[in-house]
C-alpha positions in Angstrom: -17.6 -35.9 51.0 -18.4 -34.5 54.7 -14.5 -33.5 55.4 -14.6 -31.2 52.5 -17.4 -29.5 53.8 -16.3 -29.1 57.0 -12.8 -28.0 55.6 -14.7 -25.2 53.4 -16.6 -24.2 56.6 -13.3 -23.8 58.6 -12.1 -21.8 55.7 -15.1 -19.3 55.7 -14.7 -19.1 59.6 -11.3 -18.0 59.1 -12.3 -15.3 56.5 -14.9 -14.1 59.1 -12.1 -13.8 61.5 -9.8 -12.1 59.0 -12.7 -9.7 58.2 -14.2 -8.9 61.4 -17.3 -10.3 60.9 -18.2 -11.8 64.4 -21.5 -13.7 63.7 -22.9 -16.2 61.0 -26.4 -17.2 60.9 -27.8 -19.6 58.8 -31.0 -21.8 58.2 -29.4 -25.1 57.8 -31.3 -28.2 56.7 -31.3 -31.5 59.1 -28.8 -33.1 56.8 -26.3 -30.2 57.3 -26.5 -30.0 60.7 -24.0 -32.4 61.8 -21.2 -30.3 59.7 -22.1 -27.1 61.1 -22.2 -28.6 64.6 -18.4 -30.0 64.0 -17.1 -26.5 63.5 -19.4 -25.0 66.7 -22.4 -23.7 65.2 -25.3 -23.5 67.8 -28.8 -24.2 67.6 -31.4 -21.4 68.0 -34.9 -21.7 67.3 -35.0 -22.6 63.3 -31.4 -21.2 62.9 -28.0 -22.0 63.6 -25.5 -19.1 64.6 -21.7 -19.1 65.0 -19.8 -16.6 67.2 -16.6 -16.1 65.7 
């Protein structure tokens, strides 16, 4: 199941690139952090962010 989460996030990342969205910010739960880290989200205080 974790692989499907990574795939969905990669699709979201591609969507952002195609639509000139340069940053994504999210409030992730501890259990979700490994999925976001696999696609290069970074930690910042209580949030995680991705520069696309």
